[in-house]
N, C-alpha and C positions, 0 to 999 in steps of 0.2 A: 512648425507648419511651413510648408514650402510655398513660396510665392508663385502665382500664376504669371504667364507671359503678359497679360493685361496689367496686373499689379506692378510688375517690374517696369513696364513702359510708362505707366502713370507716375511712378516714383522718379524715373529718369526725367520726364517732362517737368515735374514740379521742382526738382532739385536744380535743373538747368534754369528755370524761370527765377528761382530764388537767387541764383548766382550771377545771372546775366540779364541785365535790364533790357538790352536790345532784343534778346530772345523773347523775354516776357512781353514786350510791346508788340513784337511780330506775332506771338501766340494769340494775343488779344485781337489784333486786327485781321489776321489771316491764319487761323489755327492749322488748317490742312498743310499749307506751305511750310509753316514753322516746324510741324511734326515731321514732315517729309525731309526737311533739311537736317533735322536732328538725327533721324534714323537712317537716312539714305535710301529709304524704301518708299515706293509709290503707294498712296492710300486710295482705295476705291470706296467712296461713300455710297451706302445703300440708297436707293431711290426713295425720295420723300424724307430723308434724314438730313439734319444739319448740325453742326457742332458750334456751340457758343462757349467762349471762355471769358470769365469775369475775374477781375483782380480783387481778391478778398484778403489782401495782406495788411490792411490797416489794423494795428493792434488794439485800437480803442473802439472798434466797431464789431458788433456781433452779426454774423450773416446767417440767414435762414433760407435754405433752398426748399422750395415746395415741389416734391416729385409728382410725377404723373399718378393720378388716382388709379389704384389697382382694380382690375376686373376680378374680384374675389370669386365670382361664380365660375369663371373659366381658368382660375389659377391652378396650375399643376405643380405639386411639390415632388422632388426626387425622393427616392427611398431614404437617402441620408438625411434629408430635411424632415421627412415624416418621423424618422427615428429620433431626431433631435427634439422635436415637439413632444413625441410620446415619452421621451426620457426626461421631460421637465423643462426644456428650453422654452423661454417666453415666446409665444406665437408672434408677437410684434417684432421681436428681435429677428426671428426667422424670416418674416415678411420683408423687413428692411434689407436683409442679406439677399433674399431672392430678387427683390425689386431694384437693387442697385445695378445700374447699367454697366455693362462691360463694353470694351471696344468692339466686340462682335455685334453689338446692337446697332452700331453706326457704320461700321466698315465691312466690306466684303473681305473676309480673311481666309 
């Protein structure tokens, strides 16, 4: 399966944070500046959106992220997602995949 541009950027950010404590601290305190410094590209945040970064690297702590509650009534699945559900994929797994934010949800790309 081919990685998307979003996935590749997330991987780059995470690996850099694991390897460089100064970058990780900058990412936590000012994520936009840290990501811009890493990529060399200007990020334009969509109006009304903000990016928060939390350090979840403690090995003896389990972290739980509560996502935004989905608006099931207005949720639209793609043909591929509908086929996956019709083919037997668990609807919850499909919803998690659909609702996982991408960078496009936060930035003008």
